[in-house]
C-alpha positions in Angstrom: 1.3 -2.9 -11.4 0.9 -6.6 -9.8 -2.6 -6.8 -9.3 -5.4 -6.9 -11.2 -8.9 -6.0 -11.3 -12.1 -7.6 -13.3 -15.5 -6.1 -13.7 -17.5 -9.7 -12.6 -21.1 -9.5 -12.5 -22.0 -6.2 -9.9 -18.6 -6.3 -8.3 -14.9 -6.9 -9.1 -12.9 -9.9 -8.6 -8.9 -8.9 -7.7 -5.7 -11.0 -8.4 -2.1 -10.7 -8.4 0.2 -9.4 -5.5 1.2 -6.6 -3.9 5.1 -6.5 -2.3 6.3 -4.6 0.9 2.7 -3.6 2.4 3.0 -2.1 5.7 1.3 -3.4 8.6 -0.9 -5.3 6.4 -0.7 -8.2 9.4 -2.6 -6.0 11.9 -5.1 -3.5 9.6 -8.8 -4.6 9.2 -9.0 -2.4 6.1 -6.3 -1.7 2.8 -6.3 0.6 0.6 -5.2 -1.2 -2.9 -4.6 0.1 -6.1 -5.1 -1.8 -9.0 -4.9 -2.0 -12.8 -8.8 -2.2 -13.6 -7.6 -1.8 -17.8 -5.1 0.0 -20.3 -2.0 0.8 -19.5 0.3 4.0 -17.5 -1.3 6.4 -15.7 -5.2 5.1 -17.2 -6.9 2.0 -15.8 -5.7 2.2 -12.2 -8.6 2.0 -9.9 -8.4 1.8 -5.6 -10.8 -0.4 -3.8 -10.8 -0.4 0.0 -10.5 -4.2 0.9 -12.4 -4.9 4.7 -10.9 -7.8 6.4 -9.4 -10.4 4.8 -11.6 -11.8 2.2 -11.5 -15.0 0.9 -9.0 -15.8 -1.6 -6.7 -12.7 0.1 -3.4 -13.9 2.3 -0.5 -11.7 4.4 2.8 -13.3 4.7 5.3 -11.5 6.8 8.5 -9.8 4.8 12.2 -10.2 6.4 14.2 -6.5 6.1 17.1 -5.1 7.8 14.3 -2.0 8.7 13.3 -3.4 11.4 11.2 -0.9 12.6 8.7 -1.3 10.6 6.4 -4.5 9.8 6.5 -5.5 6.4 4.1 -8.4 4.3 3.5 -9.5 1.4 -0.4 -9.6 0.3 -1.7 -11.8 -2.2 -4.9 -11.7 -4.1 -6.7 -14.8 -5.7 -9.9 -14.3 -6.8 -11.1 -11.8 -4.2 -14.3 -10.8 -4.7 -15.4 -7.4 -4.0 -19.0 -5.4 -4.3 -18.9 -2.0 -6.2 -19.1 -0.6 -3.3 -15.6 -1.4 -2.3 -14.1 0.6 -5.2 -13.0 4.3 -4.0 -13.8 7.2 -6.5 -14.4 6.6 -10.3 -12.6 3.1 -11.7 -9.9 3.7 -14.1 -9.5 7.3 -12.5 -7.5 6.5 -9.4 -3.6 8.0 -10.6 -4.1 12.0 -10.1 -5.0 11.3 -6.6 -2.5 8.0 -6.0 -0.1 10.1 -7.0 -0.5 13.1 -4.7 -0.8 10.8 -1.9 2.4 8.9 -3.0 4.1 12.4 -3.1 2.2 13.2 0.6 3.7 10.0 1.9 7.4 10.4 0.3 7.9 14.2 1.7 6.7 12.5 5.4 8.6 9.5 5.2 11.7 11.9 4.5 10.7 14.2 7.6 10.5 11.2 9.8 14.4 10.3 8.1 15.5 13.9 9.1 14.3 14.1 12.5 16.1 10.3 13.4 19.6 11.8 12.0 18.8 15.2 13.5 18.6 12.5 16.7 22.1 10.7 15.7 23.8 13.8 15.6 22.4 15.6 18.4 23.5 11.8 20.4 26.7 11.7 18.6 28.1 15.5 19.9 26.9 14.7 23.2 29.2 11.5 23.3 32.1 13.3 21.6 32.0 15.8 24.5 32.7 13.4 26.8 
């Protein structure tokens, strides 16, 4: 994981980068996963980041997908309070994994709908 979180006093400091973040340029809040200790599934913490705190920058990323706005989000010494932690520190992987599974299913459903429309349009065109 390219984003690390360290406990600093009563809060946390985030350092690193998140790639291909959808709609980051327009977001008022972001939920970010960061490595807070260890390796593997242990040591992942979720944070709620409000606005654009000092040290956070968002850079648009150009891709071939013109239907989505992707960004690269950099965190350089971003300070967050303890209240930014979502759930228990270091224990977010099971929830994050489940959210990723649901997001994958939703994205697949969206793609199936798009392909269905292309098939219908192509079929109608072939009849002419």
